[in-house]
Steps between C-alpha positions, in 0.01 A plus 500: 500500500437326167143482379369704808284808484460792735182703482548879538197709576488873587231707668434850640131436579335429834258207546641262233454118585833404369452128564230515218744588237709180545264269675484259216882475437645529846557116526642455158828313521688759272387800730789572724364801680295830463656836533239765588615857483276765654498870512274768662169374629581134417790506759246432781468136357585240760661192327414176663619271220842322529541491110463878468781742551351854579708797416378843605608815309462875577567606147240497224464349161430160368849480313685572827298225677570243224872593521507469871329159477752371245772534756330233702455245223759231433304248292532440125161655424315823614122505476316837478131579567300788657320524828166493323559181317454135567719217362361189344616167664728405205659840475825413666549154339421630147744789534777269625429247215540787233814662658688163523560579121851671513411709190199668676568771757143617601144363475167691505143354513141574479332757735126481528258732669382365822112441533408726207126404544501680829662818352302589200544850373857520636840444338777260630834626379818299417323191386681307222452221249747467217351443149531236381457351852769235493859452625728748344853660531561855444841633396399824313415847644139597447199602718540324829117504550443307184815263491603434859267607779541651843695422802185427716562148335878463438797270609846607421835333536693671783802502272320758268485741783862442589601562132296811412386645834168531688201724437556878427402704815363783278230275338209334665225581760639765746757633269545795259433274204167383635482151353662244256798374705430164373495619133826655541661193642352291221651730239835491675495119502403470139761766405767296673383185302308313774203284381167530661242223498127506518320218675118516501488240773654750741179670637448788717181666612492888526260628765517871412193688366467848390200726417504686176641806660771299678581317170537838310752615767678159494535517134700831529729332753560213257560744228753680701690196594495344167632811318759547771638142454496468147617877459791412721633247240375688204733789599778253516466410137272175527280525192241259603425708809484826288218354301313405825539860628380620163205265544416635845514860387287436189232334731498782735431748213267262315292489820505884544394561151226235515337664806544861357316387182202365699434844647631730214139595378372554856469844667759420758751239601426315832740598769629155547614486141744792551613347826562154338689652215743684725529187720599301204761749386630558843570124557650466161736792538594386853582157382723634225681717739559202734631298215737777397633567842599133560613417157700817435564676818530261809786242446359158446653231737750287306332169509158648437635691184429200262477724191853623560610145575355356182640770285848458635477118438368566148790736431751240621335228295509712190875567533584135540284403197 
């Protein structure tokens, strides 16, 4: 369906008021339908909206849920957001406007914290505003959290999934890779020469607030997913990803050294410092192990193996020239 968008939302939590997510966009002329994929506690949700297709899964993992939802989408564009986000009224129309450009395959937008004035002292993760904050197109591999954004605010052409595959089951919440399923997909798309747009008019509000303790644990999860995603391609020879993995590792050790220096002249280290250091090292090692396993041991599905595909094409081009 030309210029039509299907919104895909996944959840495994009970008590979500799903209609709040899409309340402001449900009547947009470009929105064909909404595919809601639930797992676990969220399966008890009773759908009473005609525009919503509700899929219930017994398996776990956000990537599995997204891939299942993709099977029910037949429109040109696929919109992604989370169950703790609210879409701005112009979100659908802005995305469709950008993606009518045939040279652009994906578009990401701004994600703001929802009602920060009511949540002082807490952290809202996965917010994003690109600097400079203006329309842009990314075609190079770099840090996704700086240059692209997150898939709590993303619209992707269905043809991209058909070409390079869906999300990897071993990344994302509920998987062994913990997180960064969207980062890996962004990298795979960029490696296969797709262009990603940024539109600041595509706005989402993220209603997730973490205490300092929760934020510390979440940071370890993000570290694990990020290193696993970038490490996966680094171990296949993508130099830009190797540099990002090096950045992750240096940040971990810089943080550890900084904290140790603060207490080096004191009679004893606080118990949490030893615990935090071991946690950082554990997640770093686990992420590198996951990256190695899926880059070097487990066969990569053919259409998802974009590094091999591009190297093969480059070799053919070199021979002919």
